[in-house]
A tleap script that builds the chain and sets N, CA, C and O, in Angstrom:
source leaprc.protein.ff14SB
mol = sequence {
  NGLY ALA ALA GLU ALA ASP ALA ALA PRO GLU
  GLU GLU LYS THR ASP PHE ASP VAL GLN LEU
  LYS GLU VAL GLY SER GLN LYS ILE PRO VAL
  ILE LYS GLU VAL ARG ALA VAL THR GLY LEU
  GLY LEU LYS GLU ALA LYS GLU LYS VAL GLU
  GLY VAL PRO THR VAL ILE LYS GLU GLY VAL
  PRO GLN GLU GLU ALA ASP LYS ILE LYS GLU
  GLN LEU GLU ALA VAL GLY ALA VAL VAL GLU
  ILE CLEU
}
set mol.1.N position { 18.770 21.604 -12.421 }
set mol.1.CA position { 17.694 21.878 -13.321 }
set mol.1.C position { 16.454 21.076 -12.988 }
set mol.1.O position { 16.447 20.265 -12.061 }
set mol.2.N position { 15.432 21.310 -13.737 }
set mol.2.CA position { 14.141 20.641 -13.530 }
set mol.2.C position { 14.241 19.143 -13.796 }
set mol.2.O position { 13.576 18.348 -13.133 }
set mol.3.N position { 15.059 18.762 -14.752 }
set mol.3.CA position { 15.196 17.339 -15.072 }
set mol.3.C position { 15.759 16.553 -13.893 }
set mol.3.O position { 15.355 15.419 -13.639 }
set mol.4.N position { 16.697 17.169 -13.178 }
set mol.4.CA position { 17.284 16.494 -12.026 }
set mol.4.C position { 16.261 16.305 -10.912 }
set mol.4.O position { 16.288 15.293 -10.212 }
set mol.5.N position { 15.372 17.255 -10.745 }
set mol.5.CA position { 14.353 17.175 -9.692 }
set mol.5.C position { 13.373 16.036 -9.968 }
set mol.5.O position { 12.846 15.424 -9.039 }
set mol.6.N position { 13.132 15.757 -11.244 }
set mol.6.CA position { 12.200 14.692 -11.617 }
set mol.6.C position { 12.804 13.300 -11.448 }
set mol.6.O position { 12.069 12.329 -11.269 }
set mol.7.N position { 14.104 13.191 -11.502 }
set mol.7.CA position { 14.759 11.895 -11.402 }
set mol.7.C position { 14.754 11.426 -9.956 }
set mol.7.O position { 15.444 11.992 -9.108 }
set mol.8.N position { 13.985 10.405 -9.683 }
set mol.8.CA position { 13.904 9.877 -8.319 }
set mol.8.C position { 15.156 9.069 -8.018 }
set mol.8.O position { 15.697 8.408 -8.903 }
set mol.9.N position { 15.612 9.119 -6.792 }
set mol.9.CA position { 16.766 8.279 -6.444 }
set mol.9.C position { 16.384 6.804 -6.552 }
set mol.9.O position { 15.214 6.446 -6.413 }
set mol.10.N position { 17.373 5.960 -6.800 }
set mol.10.CA position { 17.109 4.528 -6.916 }
set mol.10.C position { 16.583 4.006 -5.582 }
set mol.10.O position { 17.273 4.057 -4.565 }
set mol.11.N position { 15.360 3.509 -5.605 }
set mol.11.CA position { 14.769 2.938 -4.409 }
set mol.11.C position { 14.576 1.452 -4.631 }
set mol.11.O position { 14.582 0.969 -5.764 }
set mol.12.N position { 14.406 0.740 -3.537 }
set mol.12.CA position { 14.072 -0.667 -3.670 }
set mol.12.C position { 12.657 -0.735 -4.218 }
set mol.12.O position { 11.751 -0.061 -3.727 }
set mol.13.N position { 12.483 -1.548 -5.232 }
set mol.13.CA position { 11.186 -1.639 -5.877 }
set mol.13.C position { 10.210 -2.386 -4.974 }
set mol.13.O position { 10.523 -3.454 -4.449 }
set mol.14.N position { 9.024 -1.807 -4.802 }
set mol.14.CA position { 8.029 -2.438 -3.942 }
set mol.14.C position { 6.787 -2.853 -4.713 }
set mol.14.O position { 6.024 -3.701 -4.250 }
set mol.15.N position { 6.577 -2.269 -5.878 }
set mol.15.CA position { 5.418 -2.615 -6.695 }
set mol.15.C position { 5.880 -3.270 -7.980 }
set mol.15.O position { 6.780 -2.772 -8.657 }
set mol.16.N position { 5.263 -4.382 -8.308 }
set mol.16.CA position { 5.675 -5.149 -9.470 }
set mol.16.C position { 4.490 -5.401 -10.391 }
set mol.16.O position { 3.339 -5.433 -9.955 }
set mol.17.N position { 4.793 -5.577 -11.663 }
set mol.17.CA position { 3.785 -5.949 -12.644 }
set mol.17.C position { 4.034 -7.398 -13.040 }
set mol.17.O position { 5.178 -7.817 -13.218 }
set mol.18.N position { 2.961 -8.150 -13.173 }
set mol.18.CA position { 3.061 -9.550 -13.562 }
set mol.18.C position { 2.654 -9.641 -15.029 }
set mol.18.O position { 1.514 -9.350 -15.392 }
set mol.19.N position { 3.610 -10.051 -15.867 }
set mol.19.CA position { 3.355 -10.108 -17.301 }
set mol.19.C position { 3.273 -11.554 -17.767 }
set mol.19.O position { 4.151 -12.368 -17.479 }
set mol.20.N position { 2.206 -11.856 -18.488 }
set mol.20.CA position { 2.050 -13.159 -19.118 }
set mol.20.C position { 2.771 -13.093 -20.455 }
set mol.20.O position { 2.392 -12.320 -21.334 }
set mol.21.N position { 3.819 -13.910 -20.609 }
set mol.21.CA position { 4.627 -13.866 -21.826 }
set mol.21.C position { 4.183 -14.908 -22.844 }
set mol.21.O position { 4.098 -14.625 -24.039 }
set mol.22.N position { 3.900 -16.110 -22.362 }
set mol.22.CA position { 3.451 -17.185 -23.247 }
set mol.22.C position { 2.368 -17.970 -22.537 }
set mol.22.O position { 2.407 -18.134 -21.318 }
set mol.23.N position { 1.398 -18.457 -23.302 }
set mol.23.CA position { 0.292 -19.196 -22.719 }
set mol.23.C position { 0.657 -20.656 -22.498 }
set mol.23.O position { 0.235 -21.260 -21.513 }
set mol.24.N position { 1.440 -21.227 -23.412 }
set mol.24.CA position { 1.743 -22.645 -23.310 }
set mol.24.C position { 0.675 -23.449 -24.038 }
set mol.24.O position { -0.115 -22.895 -24.802 }
set mol.25.N position { 0.655 -24.734 -23.803 }
set mol.25.CA position { -0.227 -25.617 -24.572 }
set mol.25.C position { -1.645 -25.700 -24.007 }
set mol.25.O position { -2.550 -26.183 -24.687 }
set mol.26.N position { -1.847 -25.240 -22.782 }
set mol.26.CA position { -3.167 -25.377 -22.170 }
set mol.26.C position { -3.772 -24.010 -21.891 }
set mol.26.O position { -3.623 -23.459 -20.800 }
set mol.27.N position { -4.457 -23.471 -22.894 }
set mol.27.CA position { -4.985 -22.117 -22.784 }
set mol.27.C position { -6.117 -22.008 -21.758 }
set mol.27.O position { -6.178 -21.026 -21.018 }
set mol.28.N position { -7.005 -22.988 -21.704 }
set mol.28.CA position { -8.169 -22.890 -20.817 }
set mol.28.C position { -7.773 -22.807 -19.342 }
set mol.28.O position { -8.288 -21.945 -18.630 }
set mol.29.N position { -6.868 -23.679 -18.853 }
set mol.29.CA position { -6.455 -23.517 -17.450 }
set mol.29.C position { -5.778 -22.169 -17.178 }
set mol.29.O position { -5.913 -21.617 -16.086 }
set mol.30.N position { -5.055 -21.645 -18.160 }
set mol.30.CA position { -4.412 -20.334 -17.995 }
set mol.30.C position { -5.490 -19.254 -17.882 }
set mol.30.O position { -5.392 -18.368 -17.034 }
set mol.31.N position { -6.511 -19.325 -18.727 }
set mol.31.CA position { -7.611 -18.355 -18.657 }
set mol.31.C position { -8.281 -18.423 -17.282 }
set mol.31.O position { -8.592 -17.392 -16.686 }
set mol.32.N position { -8.500 -19.637 -16.786 }
set mol.32.CA position { -9.125 -19.797 -15.465 }
set mol.32.C position { -8.276 -19.158 -14.373 }
set mol.32.O position { -8.810 -18.507 -13.474 }
set mol.33.N position { -6.953 -19.339 -14.445 }
set mol.33.CA position { -6.066 -18.737 -13.444 }
set mol.33.C position { -6.065 -17.213 -13.561 }
set mol.33.O position { -6.074 -16.509 -12.552 }
set mol.34.N position { -6.056 -16.709 -14.788 }
set mol.34.CA position { -6.084 -15.254 -14.989 }
set mol.34.C position { -7.372 -14.690 -14.385 }
set mol.34.O position { -7.351 -13.641 -13.743 }
set mol.35.N position { -8.479 -15.381 -14.590 }
set mol.35.CA position { -9.756 -14.937 -14.000 }
set mol.35.C position { -9.668 -14.934 -12.477 }
set mol.35.O position { -10.109 -13.987 -11.826 }
set mol.36.N position { -9.096 -15.995 -11.913 }
set mol.36.CA position { -8.997 -16.103 -10.456 }
set mol.36.C position { -8.128 -14.987 -9.881 }
set mol.36.O position { -8.437 -14.426 -8.830 }
set mol.37.N position { -7.051 -14.678 -10.572 }
set mol.37.CA position { -6.088 -13.682 -10.089 }
set mol.37.C position { -6.619 -12.259 -10.245 }
set mol.37.O position { -6.408 -11.412 -9.376 }
set mol.38.N position { -7.307 -12.002 -11.353 }
set mol.38.CA position { -7.689 -10.626 -11.670 }
set mol.38.C position { -9.133 -10.286 -11.332 }
set mol.38.O position { -9.471 -9.116 -11.157 }
set mol.39.N position { -9.991 -11.305 -11.238 }
set mol.39.CA position { -11.406 -11.041 -11.023 }
set mol.39.C position { -12.119 -10.617 -12.298 }
set mol.39.O position { -13.258 -10.154 -12.249 }
set mol.40.N position { -11.455 -10.772 -13.438 }
set mol.40.CA position { -12.067 -10.421 -14.722 }
set mol.40.C position { -13.118 -11.445 -15.114 }
set mol.40.O position { -13.118 -12.573 -14.620 }
set mol.41.N position { -14.005 -11.046 -15.996 }
set mol.41.CA position { -14.973 -11.970 -16.567 }
set mol.41.C position { -14.282 -12.866 -17.585 }
set mol.41.O position { -13.130 -12.634 -17.952 }
set mol.42.N position { -14.985 -13.877 -18.032 }
set mol.42.CA position { -14.415 -14.848 -18.965 }
set mol.42.C position { -13.917 -14.175 -20.248 }
set mol.42.O position { -12.809 -14.454 -20.705 }
set mol.43.N position { -14.725 -13.299 -20.821 }
set mol.43.CA position { -14.355 -12.648 -22.089 }
set mol.43.C position { -13.088 -11.808 -21.921 }
set mol.43.O position { -12.182 -11.870 -22.752 }
set mol.44.N position { -13.028 -11.025 -20.845 }
set mol.44.CA position { -11.875 -10.155 -20.617 }
set mol.44.C position { -10.614 -10.964 -20.343 }
set mol.44.O position { -9.537 -10.632 -20.837 }
set mol.45.N position { -10.753 -12.029 -19.551 }
set mol.45.CA position { -9.598 -12.889 -19.249 }
set mol.45.C position { -9.096 -13.563 -20.516 }
set mol.45.O position { -7.888 -13.661 -20.736 }
set mol.46.N position { -10.019 -14.029 -21.350 }
set mol.46.CA position { -9.641 -14.685 -22.610 }
set mol.46.C position { -8.903 -13.692 -23.510 }
set mol.46.O position { -7.903 -14.049 -24.133 }
set mol.47.N position { -9.383 -12.462 -23.583 }
set mol.47.CA position { -8.720 -11.438 -24.405 }
set mol.47.C position { -7.307 -11.160 -23.901 }
set mol.47.O position { -6.383 -11.002 -24.700 }
set mol.48.N position { -7.133 -11.099 -22.575 }
set mol.48.CA position { -5.791 -10.885 -22.017 }
set mol.48.C position { -4.869 -12.028 -22.405 }
set mol.48.O position { -3.744 -11.802 -22.851 }
set mol.49.N position { -5.348 -13.261 -22.234 }
set mol.49.CA position { -4.531 -14.439 -22.516 }
set mol.49.C position { -4.164 -14.498 -23.995 }
set mol.49.O position { -3.039 -14.853 -24.345 }
set mol.50.N position { -5.107 -14.155 -24.853 }
set mol.50.CA position { -4.844 -14.203 -26.300 }
set mol.50.C position { -3.983 -13.038 -26.768 }
set mol.50.O position { -3.464 -13.068 -27.884 }
set mol.51.N position { -3.822 -12.019 -25.939 }
set mol.51.CA position { -3.050 -10.836 -26.333 }
set mol.51.C position { -1.635 -10.827 -25.781 }
set mol.51.O position { -1.050 -9.760 -25.598 }
set mol.52.N position { -1.078 -12.000 -25.514 }
set mol.52.CA position { 0.269 -12.051 -24.929 }
set mol.52.C position { 1.290 -11.427 -25.863 }
set mol.52.O position { 1.107 -11.514 -27.077 }
set mol.53.N position { 2.342 -10.809 -25.382 }
set mol.53.CA position { 2.609 -10.577 -23.959 }
set mol.53.C position { 1.709 -9.473 -23.413 }
set mol.53.O position { 1.498 -8.450 -24.065 }
set mol.54.N position { 1.188 -9.689 -22.226 }
set mol.54.CA position { 0.293 -8.719 -21.610 }
set mol.54.C position { 0.462 -8.714 -20.100 }
set mol.54.O position { 0.741 -9.747 -19.491 }
set mol.55.N position { 0.292 -7.541 -19.502 }
set mol.55.CA position { 0.399 -7.432 -18.050 }
set mol.55.C position { -0.924 -7.894 -17.447 }
set mol.55.O position { -1.988 -7.373 -17.779 }
set mol.56.N position { -0.839 -8.871 -16.563 }
set mol.56.CA position { -2.019 -9.433 -15.912 }
set mol.56.C position { -2.409 -8.620 -14.686 }
set mol.56.O position { -3.589 -8.365 -14.447 }
set mol.57.N position { -1.419 -8.222 -13.921 }
set mol.57.CA position { -1.682 -7.484 -12.684 }
set mol.57.C position { -0.581 -6.449 -12.499 }
set mol.57.O position { 0.599 -6.752 -12.679 }
set mol.58.N position { -0.963 -5.234 -12.142 }
set mol.58.CA position { -0.002 -4.142 -11.994 }
set mol.58.C position { 0.090 -3.675 -10.551 }
set mol.58.O position { -0.888 -3.700 -9.805 }
set mol.59.N position { 1.294 -3.248 -10.178 }
set mol.59.CA position { 1.495 -2.595 -8.894 }
set mol.59.C position { 1.236 -3.464 -7.680 }
set mol.59.O position { 0.691 -2.996 -6.680 }
set mol.60.N position { 1.629 -4.741 -7.764 }
set mol.60.CA position { 1.421 -5.641 -6.630 }
set mol.60.C position { 2.725 -5.847 -5.870 }
set mol.60.O position { 3.803 -5.710 -6.448 }
set mol.61.N position { 2.642 -6.174 -4.578 }
set mol.61.CA position { 3.859 -6.451 -3.804 }
set mol.61.C position { 4.571 -7.701 -4.325 }
set mol.61.O position { 3.958 -8.553 -4.969 }
set mol.62.N position { 5.867 -7.801 -4.040 }
set mol.62.CA position { 6.684 -8.931 -4.511 }
set mol.62.C position { 6.052 -10.276 -4.158 }
set mol.62.O position { 5.999 -11.180 -4.991 }
set mol.63.N position { 5.577 -10.402 -2.927 }
set mol.63.CA position { 5.007 -11.669 -2.468 }
set mol.63.C position { 3.800 -12.084 -3.324 }
set mol.63.O position { 3.681 -13.246 -3.714 }
set mol.64.N position { 2.916 -11.134 -3.608 }
set mol.64.CA position { 1.742 -11.425 -4.434 }
set mol.64.C position { 2.153 -11.736 -5.869 }
set mol.64.O position { 1.608 -12.647 -6.492 }
set mol.65.N position { 3.115 -10.978 -6.391 }
set mol.65.CA position { 3.597 -11.210 -7.753 }
set mol.65.C position { 4.170 -12.623 -7.883 }
set mol.65.O position { 3.909 -13.314 -8.868 }
set mol.66.N position { 4.948 -13.048 -6.893 }
set mol.66.CA position { 5.520 -14.401 -6.914 }
set mol.66.C position { 4.425 -15.472 -6.877 }
set mol.66.O position { 4.515 -16.492 -7.559 }
set mol.67.N position { 3.404 -15.224 -6.078 }
set mol.67.CA position { 2.300 -16.187 -5.956 }
set mol.67.C position { 1.549 -16.311 -7.284 }
set mol.67.O position { 1.235 -17.417 -7.725 }
set mol.68.N position { 1.267 -15.175 -7.916 }
set mol.68.CA position { 0.567 -15.180 -9.203 }
set mol.68.C position { 1.409 -15.914 -10.240 }
set mol.68.O position { 0.897 -16.734 -11.002 }
set mol.69.N position { 2.703 -15.612 -10.260 }
set mol.69.CA position { 3.608 -16.269 -11.209 }
set mol.69.C position { 3.579 -17.781 -11.007 }
set mol.69.O position { 3.507 -18.544 -11.970 }
set mol.70.N position { 3.635 -18.201 -9.754 }
set mol.70.CA position { 3.620 -19.623 -9.428 }
set mol.70.C position { 2.317 -20.282 -9.905 }
set mol.70.O position { 2.346 -21.373 -10.476 }
set mol.71.N position { 1.191 -19.627 -9.674 }
set mol.71.CA position { -0.105 -20.169 -10.074 }
set mol.71.C position { -0.192 -20.329 -11.596 }
set mol.71.O position { -0.659 -21.352 -12.096 }
set mol.72.N position { 0.259 -19.317 -12.312 }
set mol.72.CA position { 0.178 -19.367 -13.772 }
set mol.72.C position { 1.170 -20.369 -14.362 }
set mol.72.O position { 0.855 -21.067 -15.326 }
set mol.73.N position { 2.367 -20.437 -13.779 }
set mol.73.CA position { 3.361 -21.405 -14.273 }
set mol.73.C position { 2.919 -22.843 -14.007 }
set mol.73.O position { 3.287 -23.756 -14.746 }
set mol.74.N position { 2.132 -23.039 -12.957 }
set mol.74.CA position { 1.637 -24.378 -12.630 }
set mol.74.C position { 0.721 -24.924 -13.728 }
set mol.74.O position { 0.571 -26.138 -13.860 }
set mol.75.N position { 0.106 -24.030 -14.519 }
set mol.75.CA position { -0.751 -24.474 -15.619 }
set mol.75.C position { -0.073 -24.301 -16.978 }
set mol.75.O position { -0.730 -24.360 -18.017 }
set mol.76.N position { 1.253 -24.087 -16.963 }
set mol.76.CA position { 2.018 -24.096 -18.206 }
set mol.76.C position { 2.321 -22.750 -18.835 }
set mol.76.O position { 2.912 -22.704 -19.913 }
set mol.77.N position { 1.940 -21.661 -18.206 }
set mol.77.CA position { 2.200 -20.346 -18.776 }
set mol.77.C position { 3.643 -19.913 -18.466 }
set mol.77.O position { 4.271 -20.415 -17.534 }
set mol.78.N position { 4.146 -18.974 -19.270 }
set mol.78.CA position { 5.447 -18.368 -19.010 }
set mol.78.C position { 5.159 -16.959 -18.518 }
set mol.78.O position { 4.489 -16.178 -19.193 }
set mol.79.N position { 5.675 -16.639 -17.326 }
set mol.79.CA position { 5.365 -15.377 -16.671 }
set mol.79.C position { 6.637 -14.656 -16.291 }
set mol.79.O position { 7.628 -15.281 -15.913 }
set mol.80.N position { 6.610 -13.336 -16.393 }
set mol.80.CA position { 7.746 -12.521 -15.991 }
set mol.80.C position { 7.261 -11.451 -15.024 }
set mol.80.O position { 6.195 -10.867 -15.217 }
set mol.81.N position { 8.043 -11.200 -13.991 }
set mol.81.CA position { 7.719 -10.132 -13.049 }
set mol.81.C position { 8.574 -8.930 -13.416 }
set mol.81.O position { 9.801 -9.010 -13.468 }
set mol.82.N position { 7.903 -7.826 -13.666 }
set mol.82.CA position { 8.595 -6.604 -14.101 }
set mol.82.C position { 8.690 -5.600 -12.969 }
set mol.82.O position { 9.240 -4.514 -13.152 }
savepdb mol mol.pdb
quit
């Protein structure tokens, strides 16, 4: 049936989303990192940080997702790669 045609076979995931789950105690350094990672302006980055849980970056390779996670965790944020 049509439903079976839509179901993609299980592939190795190549694109990941980086989700900010918790900001931690130091919001300003987290906002700065979000700006650096996303290229957003101050207002947009602040809105993302204040709207946790929120996806910071979508569809990035595993290596980039790990790097972003590391950068954000270094300033006290809790990050999950989806």
